[in-house]
C-alpha positions in Angstrom: 46.6 4.4 -26.0 48.7 4.2 -22.6 47.3 7.8 -21.6 43.4 8.4 -20.0 44.0 11.6 -21.4 44.3 10.9 -24.9 41.5 8.2 -25.1 39.6 10.3 -23.5 40.4 13.2 -26.1 39.8 10.7 -29.1 36.1 9.5 -27.1 35.2 12.8 -27.0 36.2 14.2 -30.6 34.1 10.7 -32.1 30.9 11.7 -30.1 31.5 15.3 -31.6 31.6 14.3 -34.9 28.6 11.5 -33.8 26.5 14.3 -33.0 27.6 16.6 -35.9 26.6 14.1 -38.4 23.2 13.6 -36.5 21.1 14.7 -39.5 22.9 12.3 -42.3 23.2 9.0 -40.3 21.0 6.4 -41.4 17.8 5.2 -39.1 18.6 2.0 -39.3 22.3 1.9 -38.5 23.5 1.5 -35.2 25.1 4.5 -33.1 26.8 1.6 -30.7 28.8 0.4 -34.3 29.3 3.3 -36.0 30.8 5.0 -32.1 33.2 1.3 -31.6 34.5 1.7 -35.6 35.0 5.3 -35.6 36.8 5.0 -32.1 38.8 2.0 -33.4 40.0 4.2 -36.2 40.4 7.5 -34.3 43.0 5.5 -32.0 44.4 4.0 -35.1 45.3 7.1 -36.8 46.7 8.7 -33.5 48.8 5.8 -33.4 49.9 6.0 -36.8 50.6 9.8 -36.5 52.8 9.5 -33.4 55.1 6.8 -34.8 55.6 9.3 -38.1 56.4 11.8 -35.4 58.6 9.9 -33.5 60.6 9.2 -36.8 60.5 13.0 -38.1 61.4 13.9 -34.2 65.5 14.6 -34.7 64.2 16.5 -38.4 62.0 18.8 -36.0 64.5 20.0 -33.8 67.1 21.0 -36.0 67.3 24.7 -35.5 65.7 26.9 -38.0 68.1 29.0 -40.7 67.6 31.9 -43.0 68.7 29.1 -46.1 66.3 26.5 -44.4 63.0 28.7 -44.5 63.5 30.3 -47.8 64.2 26.4 -48.8 61.2 25.3 -46.9 59.0 28.8 -48.8 60.6 27.2 -52.0 59.4 23.7 -52.0 55.9 25.3 -50.3 55.5 27.4 -53.1 57.1 24.6 -55.6 54.3 22.1 -54.1 51.4 24.6 -54.0 52.0 25.0 -58.3 52.4 21.4 -58.7 48.8 20.8 -57.4 47.2 23.6 -59.3 49.1 22.1 -62.8 46.9 19.0 -61.4 44.1 20.2 -60.3 43.8 21.9 -63.7 45.0 18.7 -65.7 41.7 17.1 -64.5 38.8 16.1 -67.3 36.3 19.1 -66.5 33.7 17.5 -64.3 36.0 15.6 -62.2 37.6 19.0 -62.0 34.3 20.9 -61.1 33.5 18.3 -58.9 36.7 18.5 -56.7 36.6 22.2 -56.9 32.9 22.3 -55.4 34.1 19.8 -53.3 37.2 20.8 -52.0 37.6 24.7 -52.6 33.8 25.4 -51.8 33.3 22.9 -49.0 29.7 22.1 -50.8 28.5 18.2 -49.9 28.3 15.3 -52.3 23.9 15.5 -52.4 24.7 19.9 -53.2 26.7 19.6 -55.6 24.7 16.6 -57.1 21.9 19.2 -57.2 23.8 22.0 -58.5 25.3 20.1 -61.6 22.2 17.5 -62.2 24.1 14.2 -61.6 23.3 11.6 -59.4 25.0 11.4 -56.2 27.0 8.5 -57.1 28.2 10.4 -60.0 29.1 13.2 -57.7 31.4 10.1 -55.8 32.7 8.7 -58.5 34.0 11.4 -59.8 35.3 12.3 -56.7 37.4 8.9 -56.3 38.8 9.5 -60.3 39.8 12.9 -59.2 41.8 12.2 -55.8 42.8 8.9 -58.3 44.8 11.0 -60.6 45.8 13.7 -58.3 47.5 11.2 -56.1 49.1 9.6 -58.4 50.7 13.3 -60.3 51.4 14.4 -56.5 53.3 11.1 -56.3 56.8 12.4 -56.2 55.2 15.4 -53.7 53.4 12.6 -51.3 55.8 10.3 -50.7 
């Protein structure tokens, strides 16, 4: 990481996440393996983020004008409308599972109990919803 402070922050985030998930972790899983894998993934995410931040640095330093603020608000409104249209276009069950998870913050197990379906079905529906949304919103996210 080339910075002790960043490395310590990443490790602290991983340990905090482990603590938050302590109830849901399988008893037969290896905490050491979880810690190593999580730390590795967060470190890679940090490196990727730094690369993106470095590439966008020239654009981030441009002074904000009234026109650019108005433009960014317009783009934000258009993006929100596109997301709303894409979510509304999802198949009924996918949309229901997606909205319960993302809008209400429910866990997959809670959704499965509420809808009377298995957790695997919830996972499949959520995966399908995310695939469809990724495809529909490709012009906005690429």
